N, C-alpha and C positions, 0 to 999 in steps of 0.2 A: 503493499500499500504505500503510495507515494505521499510525501508531505510537502506542501508548498512552502518554501523558504521565505521568511520575512525579509524586508528590505534591509535591515541593519545586519543580518546574516550574509545576505548577498554582497553588501558593500564590504563586509570584513573579509570574505572569501576572495573578492576581485581585488582587494587592496594589496599592491605589490610589497608593501611594508609588513603586512601579516606574515607570521610564521605558520607553515602549513605542514602538516605531518599526517601519514597515512599508516595505519596498522592493518596488516593482513595476517591470515593464519595459513601454514602449510598443510598438506594432507595428513601430517604427522601431528598436528596440533601446536606446533611451534609458532609463536607470535613473531613477526617481523615488522619492525617500525623504521620508516624512513622518511626524511624530509621530501617534500615534493612541492616545489615553487610554483609548479605549472597549474596547480588546481584552480579552476575557475568556475563560475556559473555562466552557462550559455545563454542565448537569447530565450530559450524555451524553459529556462529554469532549471536545467539539469546540471549536476556536477560533472565535470569533465577534467581529465588532466592527460599529460603526455608521459608515456613511458619511452626512454630512449634506448634502453638495454634489452636486447632480445631474451637473453638468458638470465636476467637479474631475479633475485628471489622474489621481489615484488610482482614481477610478470608472471613467474610461475604460480604465485599464490592467487593472483587475480584469475588465472586460467582455472585453478581449482576452485575458486570461489564461484565463477559462473557456471561451472559444471555441477557442482554439488550444492548450489543455493546457500553459500556461507556468507557471513557478514564481514563488512570492512568497517574500520572507524577512522574518521578524520578529525583531527584536533586542529583548530584555527585559533592562534593567538594573535590579538591585535596589537597594534603599536602601543595603546593605551593600557595593555596587559589584560584585557578581557579575553576569557577563553571560551570557546563554543566546542561541544562535542557532537558530531554528526555520525550517527549509525545508519548504515544502509546495506543494500546488496547490489553486486555488480550487475548493471543493467544489460550492457553490450560493450562490444569493442569494435574499433574500426581500424583496418589496417590495409584498406585500397579505396580507391575512388577519389573524387575531387576533393572532399574535405581533408582526406589523409595527404593528398598531394600538396595542397595548399600548406598545411602545418609542416610537412617535410621541408618544403621549401623555406618557410619561415624559421624552422629550427636551424637549417644550415646557414642561413644568413646570419642568424643571431650567434650562433655557437661555432660555426666553422663547417667547412664542407667535408670534413672527415668525421662528422657526427651524423648518426642516422636516427630516424625515428622508428621505433618498434610498433607502436600502437597508441591510438588515442581510446582511453577508458572512460566510461560513463557509469555513475552511481545512482541507484534510485534510493533517494533519502526517505527513511522510514522514522527516524527520531531525531530531534534537535534538542540539546539542553545546554544551558549556559553552566560553565564549570568555574567561573571566577570564584575565588576563595570566599569573598564576603557574601555573595549570591547563595552559594552551596551552604554555607554555615547558617545563614538565616533560615534557608529551607529546612535543614536537618534539625535545627533547634525548635523549629515551630512543629515539625512533625514528630520530634521525640523530645518534649519538654523535660522529662524526668530523667533522662540519660545524659548525666554530666559527669565530667572528670571530678573525683572527690576533691581535689584541691580547690575547686571553685566553690565548694560549700564550707570551706575552712573559715575560721575567724579571721579578722583583719590582722591579728599579730602573727598569724601563721602565713609567711611568706617566702618566697624563694628569691636567693640572689642571682642577678643576670651576669653575664659575662663582664660587663662593664664595672661590676662591683656594686651597682645600684640595686634597689628592691623593686620587685614587681608585685603587684597584688594578684 
C-alpha cells in the first residue's frame, strides 16, 4: 500500500544537503547500510535512486527484495538535523530504455566517462515516521508515561556529575 509523501518529506529527500542512507537485507538476513546521495522523489511522487555498481551488495539485496517482497528502509537526515525513516518495498528497477539512457548520460557527465549506471531503483513507500530525538521522546513519553528511568524519580539531592564536573538533575 503506497503512502503519499508530505511536502516537507519530499523537500527533505530532494535537498542535496540532506544525508540519505538506505538499508537492505541479504537473503541470509544480513543488514547492509550504505549512503545513497542519489535518492530523490520523482514527479509522480515515487522514491527513486541510482545504483552505479552492478555487483554491489545493495544491488544484490535489492534484487532479493523485489523477488521475495522484502522491505528496505531509507533514513533522511536534513541539514537542520531532522530525521525521517521511510519503510517500503522495492517497486521496480529500470535498466534500459529512454529514462535509463538519460540517467546514464547524466551520470557519466557528472562523474566521468569511466563510471557506469547499473540500474534505477524505485521504492513503494509504506510508512514514514519522524525519528528526530525530541519528537520520538515526546511520542514515547506520552505513550508510556509510567516507564521512566529510575533516576528521573529521584529526589533533587540525588544527582549525577557530568564530564565537565558540573551537576545535572
